[in-house]
N, C-alpha and C positions, 0 to 999 in steps of 0.2 A: 231044371235050369229056368231062370226067370227071363221070359221073353217080353216083358212089359217095357215098351220104349217111350211111354208117355213121360213128359218132363218131370224131373224130381225137384221139389222145392223145399228148401230148408227154412223153417220158421223158428226164430230165436226170440223168445219173449218170456219174462219171468212170471207173467200172469197166466195160470192154467186155463182160465175161462177164454182169454184171447186166443190162445193156441187152439183150443177146442173149436171155437168159432171159425177160425181161419182154416182149420182142417176140413170142417164141413163144407165151407165155401169152395175150397180148392179141389177137394175130392169130387164135388158135384160137377166141377168143370173138367174132370178127367185127369187131374194131376196126381202124382204121387207126392207124399208129404213126410218130411222128417221133422221132429220137434226137438228143441233144445230150451232148457229153462234158464240158461245163462250163457255168457260168452265162452266159457271153457267147454261146455257141452257142445256148443256150435262147432268149435274147432275140432273136437273129437268126432263129431258126426261127419264133418267134411273129410276128415282123415280116412274114415271107413267107407265113404261114398263119393268117389271122385267124379261121379256123373251128375252132381248137383248142377242144375241149370239156372237157378235163381235163389237169392237169399233175402228173406224178409227179416229185418233186424230192428229191434227195439233199441232205444238209447239207454234208458234207466234200468240197468240189470246189475245184479250182484256179481262179485268176483272180477269180471271184466265188464266195463260199460260198453255201449254200442260202438263208440269211436274207437276204443282200443281193440275191440273184436274185429271191426272192419279193417283196421290196419293189418292185423294178423291174418285175417282171411285173404286179404288182397295179395299176400306173399304166397298163397297156395292155390288161388283160383282166379280165373278171369270172369267167372260167372257174375252177372249183374247183382248189385246189392241195392235193395229198396228199403230205405228207413221208413219204419211204420211206428210212429211215436206220438205222445201227447205234447211233446216240446215243439213249440212253433216259432221261436224267435229267429230273426235273421242270422244271429250268431250261431245258433244251433244248426241251421241249414248250411251255412258256410262251412262249419266244422264237419258236418256229414259229408259234403262233397270233397272237402280237403282231405279226409281220411279214407277215401276210396269208394264212397257212396256214389251210385249212379242216379238215384232219384229219391223223392221224399214225399210221404203222405202223412198228414196230421190226423191223429185220433180225436174224435170219433170220425170214421170214414164211411163213405157210401159204398156198398158192395159193388155196385155197377162201376164206379170210378176205379176201385181196386182191380177188378176183373180186366177193364180195358187197359190199365197201366201195365199189368202182368202180361197181357197178350202182346202189347207193343214191345216190352222189354225182351221177352222171349223171342219174338220175331227178329229183333235187332241182334240178339245174341247168336241166333242161327246164322244170320248174315255175316256176322263177325267171324264165326268159325269157318264159313265157307269162302270167305272173301279173298284170302291170300292167293289162291290159284287163278283168280280172275284179274288181279292187278297187273299193270304193265311193269316190266322189270328191265334193268340194264344188265350188261354182261355178267356181273357177279351177283345179280339179284338185289343189289343195294342201289338205291337212288340217293344221290348226294345233295345236301343243302348247305347253306351257309352256316358257320359256327361248328364245323365238324360233325354235323348231324347227318345220319344215314337212316333211310327208310328201307326195310326189307319186307315187302309185302308177302312173300312166300312164307315167312316166319311169323307174320303179323307182329313185327317188332321194330322198335326205333333204337338206334344206337347214337351215343354222343361220346366223342373222343375214344371210339372203339369199344365202349362199354354199353351193354344193353340197359336201357332205361325202363324202370318199372312204371307202367301206365295202367290206369283202369281201362275197362272195356270202352267206356264212353270217351275217355281222353284219346285212346287210340283211334276210334272212329272219327272223332273230331279232327285229329291231325290228318288222317287219311283222306277225309273229305276235302280239306284245304289243299293238301299236297297233290291230290289228283286233279285239282283245278289250279295248278301252279300259275301264278301271275294274274289270276282273276280276283276281283273284289267280291267277297261273299258277305251278304248282310247277316245279322244275327237271326232273322226270320228264316232265311234259306238254310243256315246251319242247323237251327233247331229242328226244323221240320224234316230235314234229311237225316240227321243223326239221332234225334229222339223219336222220329216217326210220329210226331203229334202235331196238332194245330198250334201255330204260334200265337201267344197272347203277350200282352205288354210285359207281364211279370216274367215271361220266359227269357227275356233279355238278361236278367240276373243270373240265370243258370248258365247261359253261354259265357258270360263274363267270368264267373267263377272257374269254369273249366279252361278257359283261355289263360287265366292267371296261373292255374296249376300247371299247364303245359309250359308256359314261359318259365316258371320256377324250376321245372325239371330239365328244360332244353336250352334255355338261353344262358350265355355267359353273364350278361347283366339283365336280369329280368325287368328291372325298372326302365331300361333303355333297350327294348327288344330289336334284334337285327333279323331274326327268323320269321316270327309271327308278328307282322306289322299291322297296326291300327291305321285304317284309311278313314279319316274323320268324315262322318256323313255317309260313308259307303260300307263300312264293316271291317273285315279283316282279309288279309292275304298272305300267302307264302310265295316268295319269289325263288 
């Protein structure tokens, strides 16, 4: 029986040299590694290994590209998805986050930057998995908000109109951070450092904006005129 409890990381990239390099780096840090040469192999690997804790995902792959793969993976796992790709445009980054990605690194990358990013994402994922039992709850375990939105911390789930809403890990953590400070104005810097667990930089604001937009698209009746997640100009965001 396998008693290895080190985190299992799935690496999906069509370049064998990149997969080999990532395996060396990751195994040196004590992680277990699964490899996939394209999106279809990544889905098969996840089906056979439900204990995957993190996914490193390229965009330009045959059969299924990274965006399609991320959408399919997100239906099967809450594990964070880190895009690791040579594509660096703002449109690519927006698409990555919009299709279920949690973070983004452009190739070529520095090994130290990648290691720190992975450590932070795994730390946040462990917090995400343990968080439900620690959150305050109402009688039936659901906390109600405007727009027929309900938060069930014990399930780590959000419901709208009685239907569970599919969120990425980062989207859920972002909502939970704002909901747990209901009525307070939270700046992008506070949200980024608490949810992403990294030092806030000027460029980090775009990451928060994209994730707020995704939450509004999934939770608001009128995303362009939000009633749940409000923008407080000059102060940040709040949930009442």
